[in-house]
A tleap script that builds the chain and sets N, CA, C and O, in Angstrom:
source leaprc.protein.ff14SB
mol = sequence {
  NMET ARG LEU ASP LYS TYR LEU LYS VAL THR
  ARG LEU ILE LYS ARG ARG THR ILE ALA ASN
  GLU ALA CYS ASP ALA GLY LYS ILE LEU VAL
  ASN ASP LYS ILE ALA ARG ALA SER TYR ASP
  VAL LYS VAL GLY ASP GLU ILE LEU ILE ASN
  MET GLY MET LYS PRO LEU LYS VAL ARG VAL
  LEU SER VAL SER GLU TYR ALA THR LYS GLU
  ASN ALA SER GLU ASN TYR GLU VAL CILE
}
set mol.1.N position { 106.433 94.115 97.323 }
set mol.1.CA position { 107.488 94.210 96.339 }
set mol.1.C position { 108.754 94.700 97.044 }
set mol.1.O position { 108.692 95.543 97.940 }
set mol.2.N position { 109.880 94.174 96.636 }
set mol.2.CA position { 111.160 94.570 97.193 }
set mol.2.C position { 111.445 96.045 96.908 }
set mol.2.O position { 111.006 96.584 95.892 }
set mol.3.N position { 112.173 96.681 97.800 }
set mol.3.CA position { 112.478 98.102 97.662 }
set mol.3.C position { 113.289 98.385 96.401 }
set mol.3.O position { 112.984 99.334 95.679 }
set mol.4.N position { 114.314 97.580 96.122 }
set mol.4.CA position { 115.132 97.848 94.938 }
set mol.4.C position { 114.316 97.711 93.653 }
set mol.4.O position { 114.511 98.484 92.715 }
set mol.5.N position { 113.417 96.750 93.600 }
set mol.5.CA position { 112.567 96.586 92.426 }
set mol.5.C position { 111.570 97.739 92.302 }
set mol.5.O position { 111.307 98.212 91.197 }
set mol.6.N position { 111.012 98.195 93.434 }
set mol.6.CA position { 110.072 99.314 93.402 }
set mol.6.C position { 110.746 100.577 92.859 }
set mol.6.O position { 110.165 101.296 92.046 }
set mol.7.N position { 111.971 100.841 93.313 }
set mol.7.CA position { 112.692 102.024 92.838 }
set mol.7.C position { 112.952 101.951 91.342 }
set mol.7.O position { 112.931 102.976 90.660 }
set mol.8.N position { 113.195 100.760 90.825 }
set mol.8.CA position { 113.437 100.594 89.395 }
set mol.8.C position { 112.142 100.697 88.596 }
set mol.8.O position { 112.108 101.371 87.566 }
set mol.9.N position { 111.076 100.040 89.054 }
set mol.9.CA position { 109.797 100.037 88.333 }
set mol.9.C position { 109.217 101.447 88.245 }
set mol.9.O position { 108.666 101.828 87.212 }
set mol.10.N position { 109.337 102.222 89.321 }
set mol.10.CA position { 108.796 103.582 89.320 }
set mol.10.C position { 109.749 104.582 88.680 }
set mol.10.O position { 109.432 105.766 88.572 }
set mol.11.N position { 110.909 104.108 88.258 }
set mol.11.CA position { 111.911 104.929 87.596 }
set mol.11.C position { 112.479 106.036 88.483 }
set mol.11.O position { 112.914 107.076 87.988 }
set mol.12.N position { 112.471 105.804 89.797 }
set mol.12.CA position { 113.142 106.730 90.703 }
set mol.12.C position { 114.652 106.540 90.610 }
set mol.12.O position { 115.421 107.492 90.744 }
set mol.13.N position { 115.066 105.290 90.378 }
set mol.13.CA position { 116.470 104.959 90.102 }
set mol.13.C position { 116.481 104.132 88.829 }
set mol.13.O position { 115.631 103.263 88.635 }
set mol.14.N position { 117.453 104.409 87.956 }
set mol.14.CA position { 117.430 103.866 86.601 }
set mol.14.C position { 117.591 102.347 86.537 }
set mol.14.O position { 116.908 101.689 85.752 }
set mol.15.N position { 118.483 101.784 87.350 }
set mol.15.CA position { 118.742 100.348 87.283 }
set mol.15.C position { 118.598 99.712 88.661 }
set mol.15.O position { 118.863 100.341 89.685 }
set mol.16.N position { 118.177 98.462 88.663 }
set mol.16.CA position { 117.954 97.751 89.930 }
set mol.16.C position { 119.269 97.515 90.666 }
set mol.16.O position { 119.298 97.554 91.896 }
set mol.17.N position { 120.345 97.272 89.945 }
set mol.17.CA position { 121.636 97.050 90.617 }
set mol.17.C position { 122.100 98.325 91.320 }
set mol.17.O position { 122.682 98.260 92.402 }
set mol.18.N position { 121.843 99.482 90.710 }
set mol.18.CA position { 122.204 100.751 91.346 }
set mol.18.C position { 121.338 100.970 92.581 }
set mol.18.O position { 121.830 101.448 93.603 }
set mol.19.N position { 120.060 100.626 92.499 }
set mol.19.CA position { 119.162 100.735 93.651 }
set mol.19.C position { 119.635 99.815 94.776 }
set mol.19.O position { 119.609 100.195 95.947 }
set mol.20.N position { 120.061 98.617 94.420 }
set mol.20.CA position { 120.559 97.657 95.409 }
set mol.20.C position { 121.820 98.186 96.084 }
set mol.20.O position { 121.958 98.090 97.303 }
set mol.21.N position { 122.741 98.745 95.297 }
set mol.21.CA position { 123.980 99.294 95.853 }
set mol.21.C position { 123.700 100.503 96.743 }
set mol.21.O position { 124.363 100.684 97.764 }
set mol.22.N position { 122.727 101.332 96.366 }
set mol.22.CA position { 122.366 102.499 97.174 }
set mol.22.C position { 121.797 102.058 98.519 }
set mol.22.O position { 122.081 102.675 99.546 }
set mol.23.N position { 121.001 101.001 98.517 }
set mol.23.CA position { 120.462 100.466 99.776 }
set mol.23.C position { 121.587 99.935 100.655 }
set mol.23.O position { 121.598 100.173 101.862 }
set mol.24.N position { 122.527 99.221 100.058 }
set mol.24.CA position { 123.650 98.678 100.819 }
set mol.24.C position { 124.523 99.781 101.409 }
set mol.24.O position { 125.110 99.605 102.477 }
set mol.25.N position { 124.610 100.924 100.713 }
set mol.25.CA position { 125.432 102.045 101.173 }
set mol.25.C position { 124.702 102.916 102.195 }
set mol.25.O position { 125.293 103.850 102.737 }
set mol.26.N position { 123.429 102.626 102.466 }
set mol.26.CA position { 122.674 103.389 103.451 }
set mol.26.C position { 122.132 104.709 102.925 }
set mol.26.O position { 121.834 105.610 103.708 }
set mol.27.N position { 122.001 104.834 101.610 }
set mol.27.CA position { 121.517 106.076 101.003 }
set mol.27.C position { 120.002 106.114 100.840 }
set mol.27.O position { 119.454 107.146 100.454 }
set mol.28.N position { 119.318 105.011 101.125 }
set mol.28.CA position { 117.864 104.934 101.005 }
set mol.28.C position { 117.271 104.737 102.403 }
set mol.28.O position { 117.633 103.800 103.115 }
set mol.29.N position { 116.362 105.627 102.781 }
set mol.29.CA position { 115.682 105.522 104.071 }
set mol.29.C position { 114.193 105.341 103.821 }
set mol.29.O position { 113.615 105.997 102.954 }
set mol.30.N position { 113.583 104.457 104.578 }
set mol.30.CA position { 112.133 104.259 104.517 }
set mol.30.C position { 111.590 104.544 105.909 }
set mol.30.O position { 111.993 103.912 106.885 }
set mol.31.N position { 110.675 105.497 105.993 }
set mol.31.CA position { 110.106 105.929 107.271 }
set mol.31.C position { 111.212 106.294 108.268 }
set mol.31.O position { 111.161 105.910 109.436 }
set mol.32.N position { 112.213 107.045 107.785 }
set mol.32.CA position { 113.339 107.563 108.574 }
set mol.32.C position { 114.248 106.480 109.152 }
set mol.32.O position { 114.932 106.721 110.147 }
set mol.33.N position { 114.266 105.299 108.551 }
set mol.33.CA position { 115.172 104.233 108.963 }
set mol.33.C position { 115.897 103.718 107.729 }
set mol.33.O position { 115.301 103.607 106.658 }
set mol.34.N position { 117.177 103.404 107.873 }
set mol.34.CA position { 117.937 102.852 106.757 }
set mol.34.C position { 117.305 101.524 106.358 }
set mol.34.O position { 117.060 100.659 107.198 }
set mol.35.N position { 117.044 101.380 105.050 }
set mol.35.CA position { 116.330 100.200 104.571 }
set mol.35.C position { 117.246 99.324 103.729 }
set mol.35.O position { 118.122 99.812 103.015 }
set mol.36.N position { 117.024 98.034 103.830 }
set mol.36.CA position { 117.741 97.077 102.993 }
set mol.36.C position { 116.995 96.924 101.674 }
set mol.36.O position { 115.822 97.287 101.577 }
set mol.37.N position { 117.659 96.395 100.672 }
set mol.37.CA position { 117.052 96.205 99.352 }
set mol.37.C position { 115.888 95.227 99.417 }
set mol.37.O position { 114.995 95.277 98.570 }
set mol.38.N position { 115.882 94.351 100.392 }
set mol.38.CA position { 114.820 93.345 100.507 }
set mol.38.C position { 113.603 93.850 101.280 }
set mol.38.O position { 112.655 93.093 101.487 }
set mol.39.N position { 113.609 95.103 101.706 }
set mol.39.CA position { 112.474 95.660 102.443 }
set mol.39.C position { 111.202 95.567 101.596 }
set mol.39.O position { 111.230 95.848 100.397 }
set mol.40.N position { 110.089 95.173 102.219 }
set mol.40.CA position { 108.821 95.021 101.516 }
set mol.40.C position { 108.074 96.360 101.524 }
set mol.40.O position { 107.582 96.790 102.568 }
set mol.41.N position { 107.990 97.011 100.372 }
set mol.41.CA position { 107.365 98.329 100.252 }
set mol.41.C position { 105.859 98.197 100.388 }
set mol.41.O position { 105.239 97.318 99.789 }
set mol.42.N position { 105.269 99.104 101.202 }
set mol.42.CA position { 103.824 99.121 101.421 }
set mol.42.C position { 103.282 100.507 101.102 }
set mol.42.O position { 104.031 101.484 101.119 }
set mol.43.N position { 101.988 100.600 100.812 }
set mol.43.CA position { 101.342 101.877 100.550 }
set mol.43.C position { 101.425 102.732 101.809 }
set mol.43.O position { 101.134 102.260 102.908 }
set mol.44.N position { 101.823 103.991 101.645 }
set mol.44.CA position { 101.955 104.905 102.771 }
set mol.44.C position { 103.373 105.082 103.252 }
set mol.44.O position { 103.638 106.002 104.026 }
set mol.45.N position { 104.303 104.233 102.824 }
set mol.45.CA position { 105.701 104.381 103.209 }
set mol.45.C position { 106.272 105.667 102.625 }
set mol.45.O position { 105.884 106.086 101.534 }
set mol.46.N position { 107.195 106.293 103.354 }
set mol.46.CA position { 107.900 107.470 102.866 }
set mol.46.C position { 109.347 107.070 102.604 }
set mol.46.O position { 110.048 106.602 103.500 }
set mol.47.N position { 109.780 107.262 101.365 }
set mol.47.CA position { 111.117 106.861 100.939 }
set mol.47.C position { 111.951 108.107 100.707 }
set mol.47.O position { 111.536 109.004 99.974 }
set mol.48.N position { 113.137 108.172 101.333 }
set mol.48.CA position { 114.073 109.270 101.148 }
set mol.48.C position { 115.288 108.735 100.408 }
set mol.48.O position { 115.936 107.796 100.871 }
set mol.49.N position { 115.600 109.331 99.257 }
set mol.49.CA position { 116.729 108.913 98.436 }
set mol.49.C position { 117.803 109.984 98.537 }
set mol.49.O position { 117.605 111.105 98.069 }
set mol.50.N position { 118.947 109.650 99.146 }
set mol.50.CA position { 120.052 110.589 99.332 }
set mol.50.C position { 121.150 110.340 98.304 }
set mol.50.O position { 122.274 109.985 98.659 }
set mol.51.N position { 120.824 110.524 97.058 }
set mol.51.CA position { 121.819 110.361 95.993 }
set mol.51.C position { 121.900 111.678 95.235 }
set mol.51.O position { 120.877 112.310 94.970 }
set mol.52.N position { 123.104 112.090 94.890 }
set mol.52.CA position { 123.252 113.337 94.150 }
set mol.52.C position { 123.254 114.537 95.081 }
set mol.52.O position { 123.475 114.412 96.285 }
set mol.53.N position { 123.002 115.706 94.496 }
set mol.53.CA position { 123.073 116.954 95.246 }
set mol.53.C position { 121.835 117.203 96.107 }
set mol.53.O position { 121.938 117.779 97.191 }
set mol.54.N position { 120.668 116.774 95.631 }
set mol.54.CA position { 119.422 117.100 96.315 }
set mol.54.C position { 118.696 115.812 96.712 }
set mol.54.O position { 118.403 114.982 95.852 }
set mol.55.N position { 118.403 115.635 98.003 }
set mol.55.CA position { 117.653 114.444 98.401 }
set mol.55.C position { 116.215 114.499 97.887 }
set mol.55.O position { 115.634 115.576 97.755 }
set mol.56.N position { 115.652 113.332 97.600 }
set mol.56.CA position { 114.292 113.222 97.085 }
set mol.56.C position { 113.468 112.401 98.062 }
set mol.56.O position { 113.855 111.291 98.427 }
set mol.57.N position { 112.321 112.951 98.491 }
set mol.57.CA position { 111.441 112.241 99.420 }
set mol.57.C position { 110.103 112.025 98.744 }
set mol.57.O position { 109.489 112.967 98.244 }
set mol.58.N position { 109.650 110.771 98.732 }
set mol.58.CA position { 108.380 110.422 98.087 }
set mol.58.C position { 107.531 109.581 99.034 }
set mol.58.O position { 108.049 108.923 99.936 }
set mol.59.N position { 106.213 109.615 98.812 }
set mol.59.CA position { 105.268 108.778 99.548 }
set mol.59.C position { 104.687 107.766 98.571 }
set mol.59.O position { 104.270 108.128 97.471 }
set mol.60.N position { 104.659 106.504 98.968 }
set mol.60.CA position { 104.157 105.428 98.117 }
set mol.60.C position { 102.634 105.497 98.068 }
set mol.60.O position { 101.975 105.446 99.106 }
set mol.61.N position { 102.073 105.613 96.859 }
set mol.61.CA position { 100.624 105.637 96.674 }
set mol.61.C position { 100.082 104.277 96.261 }
set mol.61.O position { 98.987 103.888 96.669 }
set mol.62.N position { 100.851 103.552 95.448 }
set mol.62.CA position { 100.444 102.208 95.042 }
set mol.62.C position { 101.678 101.392 94.700 }
set mol.62.O position { 102.742 101.934 94.401 }
set mol.63.N position { 101.514 100.088 94.750 }
set mol.63.CA position { 102.600 99.164 94.432 }
set mol.63.C position { 102.118 98.265 93.302 }
set mol.63.O position { 101.203 97.463 93.490 }
set mol.64.N position { 102.729 98.397 92.132 }
set mol.64.CA position { 102.359 97.546 90.997 }
set mol.64.C position { 103.619 96.944 90.398 }
set mol.64.O position { 104.673 97.579 90.375 }
set mol.65.N position { 103.501 95.719 89.916 }
set mol.65.CA position { 104.646 94.995 89.385 }
set mol.65.C position { 105.204 95.623 88.113 }
set mol.65.O position { 106.407 95.569 87.861 }
set mol.66.N position { 104.323 96.220 87.315 }
set mol.66.CA position { 104.747 96.791 86.035 }
set mol.66.C position { 104.239 98.216 85.926 }
set mol.66.O position { 103.145 98.527 86.396 }
set mol.67.N position { 105.023 99.074 85.313 }
set mol.67.CA position { 104.606 100.452 85.077 }
set mol.67.C position { 105.254 100.932 83.790 }
set mol.67.O position { 106.435 100.688 83.544 }
set mol.68.N position { 104.474 101.612 82.980 }
set mol.68.CA position { 105.023 102.198 81.771 }
set mol.68.C position { 105.629 103.552 82.110 }
set mol.68.O position { 105.449 104.062 83.217 }
set mol.69.N position { 106.336 104.123 81.169 }
set mol.69.CA position { 106.955 105.423 81.385 }
set mol.69.C position { 105.902 106.481 81.727 }
set mol.69.O position { 106.145 107.370 82.543 }
set mol.70.N position { 104.739 106.373 81.096 }
set mol.70.CA position { 103.690 107.371 81.293 }
set mol.70.C position { 103.047 107.296 82.680 }
set mol.70.O position { 102.738 108.331 83.272 }
set mol.71.N position { 102.841 106.089 83.202 }
set mol.71.CA position { 102.141 105.984 84.480 }
set mol.71.C position { 103.036 105.606 85.660 }
set mol.71.O position { 102.521 105.289 86.732 }
set mol.72.N position { 104.354 105.631 85.494 }
set mol.72.CA position { 105.260 105.282 86.591 }
set mol.72.C position { 105.140 106.270 87.748 }
set mol.72.O position { 105.232 105.876 88.910 }
set mol.73.N position { 104.936 107.540 87.441 }
set mol.73.CA position { 104.868 108.550 88.500 }
set mol.73.C position { 103.550 108.525 89.268 }
set mol.73.O position { 103.417 109.226 90.270 }
set mol.74.N position { 102.579 107.742 88.828 }
set mol.74.CA position { 101.318 107.617 89.548 }
set mol.74.C position { 101.446 106.729 90.781 }
set mol.74.O position { 100.533 106.684 91.606 }
set mol.75.N position { 102.569 106.021 90.915 }
set mol.75.CA position { 102.783 105.132 92.054 }
set mol.75.C position { 103.296 105.857 93.291 }
set mol.75.O position { 103.331 105.275 94.375 }
set mol.76.N position { 103.695 107.120 93.146 }
set mol.76.CA position { 104.242 107.875 94.284 }
set mol.76.C position { 103.921 109.348 94.122 }
set mol.76.O position { 103.547 109.806 93.042 }
set mol.77.N position { 104.078 110.095 95.234 }
set mol.77.CA position { 103.972 111.549 95.192 }
set mol.77.C position { 105.198 112.131 95.872 }
set mol.77.O position { 105.648 111.625 96.900 }
set mol.78.N position { 105.735 113.195 95.296 }
set mol.78.CA position { 106.916 113.845 95.855 }
set mol.78.C position { 106.471 114.723 97.020 }
set mol.78.O position { 105.502 115.475 96.920 }
set mol.79.N position { 107.197 114.610 98.120 }
set mol.79.CA position { 106.875 115.393 99.321 }
set mol.79.C position { 107.808 116.599 99.385 }
set mol.79.O position { 107.719 117.401 100.314 }
savepdb mol mol.pdb
quit
């Protein structure tokens, strides 16, 4: 799954266009490297989101196309 879509599905970022713009601006790092929106997210990847006052680092636990509000946080763990 694309990185921008993963960020939207897991509700780490509210909209896919904002996730895409954040990737283009270099604010999203995957495994300590700047990632493009088209990056293919895999289980075990560590994503660092540098938006706002406090950076957020998560580890990918699963990749699913759809997630409800209740189970969206089961796809990652905060580090």
